[in-house]
C-alpha positions, -999 to +999 in steps of 0.1 A: +922-503-125+901-539-136+914-569-133+906-595-162+891-618-141+867-589-135+852-584-168+824-603-183+811-604-217+790-624-239+759-629-267+723-626-254+693-635-279+664-614-279+632-635-292+595-635-290+566-631-306+558-600-328+552-567-316+562-573-276+584-545-283+620-568-285+633-538-309+627-508-288+639-528-256+673-534-276+673-496-288+667-480-251+695-508-237+723-494-262+707-457-260+706-455-302+679-464-326+695-496-344+664-516-347+638-500-362+602-504-346+566-495-353+531-504-340+529-529-367+540-565-359+569-585-378+584-549-385+620-563-379+628-593-406+665-600-395+690-604-372+702-568-354+734-567-332+733-542-307+765-540-282+759-525-248+793-519-225+789-506-189+817-510-164+831-548-166+806-558-190+795-560-224+762-574-236+763-580-272+724-588-277+706-605-314+676-593-322+653-614-338+622-612-361+590-621-340+586-660-346+554-664-365+534-695-383+508-677-403+525-671-436+548-694-453+565-672-480+600-675-483+609-644-462+590-656-432+607-695-433+640-675-438+629-649-409+618-680-386+650-698-394+671-670-382+655-669-346+664-703-344+701-700-355+700-669-327+698-692-303+723-716-313+755-708-292+743-676-274+752-676-233+718-665-225+683-659-241+657-633-230+622-640-237+603-609-242+568-608-232+538-584-229+524-576-196+493-601-191+492-610-226+503-648-229+493-657-262+492-690-283+523-678-303+539-670-266+532-705-255+545-720-286+579-702-275+595-724-248+596-751-274+621-738-292+648-726-266+676-747-266+686-771-234+711-757-212+710-723-223+704-698-194+666-682-198+659-651-180+622-631-192+612-597-196+582-587-187+577-556-209+551-530-214+546-528-175+539-489-179+509-498-197+493-515-164+470-498-142+474-524-118+509-531-110+494-558-085+484-581-114+521-588-124+524-612-097+502-639-107+513-634-142+545-640-134+537-669-111+527-686-149+556-674-166+576-693-136+553-726-141+556-729-179+594-725-182+611-723-149+635-693-159+668-678-144+652-649-135+618-626-145+622-590-149+595-565-155+608-536-175+590-511-199+611-503-228+593-475-241+599-457-204+631-473-196+619-487-163+636-521-153+660-519-182+694-514-157+678-541-135+677-563-164+713-558-174+725-559-135+703-597-134+717-608-168+752-598-161+760-631-140+750-653-169+780-638-189+811-658-194+839-642-179+865-628-204+875-596-224+851-573-244+842-588-274+839-556-297+850-519-288+837-500-258+826-473-283+808-497-307+770-499-305+760-524-336+781-547-362+754-535-387+766-517-418+756-479-424+745-493-459+720-515-440+707-492-413+701-469-439+678-493-453+663-503-424+655-466-415+639-459-447+615-493-441+607-478-404+590-448-418+576-467-446+555-488-419+548-458-398+539-431-427+515-455-442+499-478-414+473-506-425+476-490-462+503-508-471+503-549-461+539-566-458+544-560-496+573-537-496+609-541-491+641-514-494+670-525-515+698-499-510+712-496-549+741-467-539+759-459-507+790-436-515+807-409-493+814-375-512+833-350-493+819-360-458+786-365-476+766-399-481+748-400-510+720-426-508+700-441-535+672-464-527+643-486-539+614-494-523+603-527-537+563-535-537+538-562-555+517-542-570+510-511-591+482-497-568+507-503-538+529-477-557+506-454-562+501-456-522+538-451-516+539-421-533+509-405-525+489-378-542+516-354-561+546-375-547+539-360-511+540-387-491+571-404-507+589-369-502+576-372-462+588-407-463+622-396-473+625-367-455+620-386-420+643-412-433+671-389-440+669-374-408+675-402-389+702-414-408+720-379-402+714-381-362+723-422-366+756-415-385+769-379-374+768-365-409+749-349-440+730-372-459+714-369-497+691-394-502+671-403-534+643-426-531+619-442-558+593-468-560+594-500-579+570-526-588+587-560-583+553-593-579+563-623-560+595-603-541+591-624-511+594-656-521+627-641-545+656-655-532+679-630-553+658-598-535+660-615-501+697-612-503+700-581-519+679-566-493+697-578-464+668-612-453+690-635-464 
C-alpha cells in the first residue's frame, strides 16, 4: 500500500503557438479524445482539462488555445487571456514546440511565462524527422533561449517519449493526495464535449473552404431512457458559408453530423441521437453572448 508521502499531484499548463500539437499530446497522454484536433491552427478555443493518473502520480493538464497575434476580435482576445490565466497558479508548464521549427510566434512565448514556475519543453513531431541528429543543435538553441528544467523529444502522433515526459514531470509536482478520482479523465461536461467534437468534424470536413467563422452551440442535451438526445446549431457569418456547410442535397452536413455522433458514442459509452442545423449569425466572434453560450468565454 502506498503511503501519502509517495503520492504527487498537481496542475500543468500545456502552452505553445497554434498547430504544434498540444491537443494531440493531451489526448495521447489521457488515452482518450477529450480535446479536438485538426491540421488547421487555432482549432482549440478554450481551456480543456485532461487528467492522467499513474501509480503514485496524478497530472492535471490544462490544454490552452494556441497564442496568436494576427487577429484582434473578441474571441481571440479571450483566447489569449485564457492562456495567461492558465499559467497562473500551476505547478509546472510544458511548452510544446515543433521539431526544428522555432518561429517568431514561438520566440514571443517566453515573455509570457511566469517567473518561478518550473518550465519543461516538449519537442513534438519528432517522428517527421529524417535525421534525428538534427535535434541536438535545436535543443541547444532552446536551452539557451529559456534555460528550461528539462527538454524531452516526443511524438504525440506516435506516442514516443510521452511516458518519459511524465516521468520527468513527476518530480515537479507537489507531494499531496490526488486532486481527482483515479477514473476521471476530464472536468469538461458531456454537453461541452459534444459541441467540441462536432466542431472538430466541421474543421476536418471542410478544410480551407470554411474560414474561422463558425461556432457550435448545443441548444439541448438531455438523457432519455439511456439515449442522449442532442440538438446543435452551427453558427456561420454569411449565407454562402451556410451553403458550404450544408453541401449539395445536405450531404456535407449529414457527413459531419454522422462522424460527430460516432465519436460522441465512443466517448460517452452510449447511444446518441444528434440533430444539427446551420444558422447565419453575422459577427458572432465579437458577440459576448454567443461566446459565452459556446463556451469560449
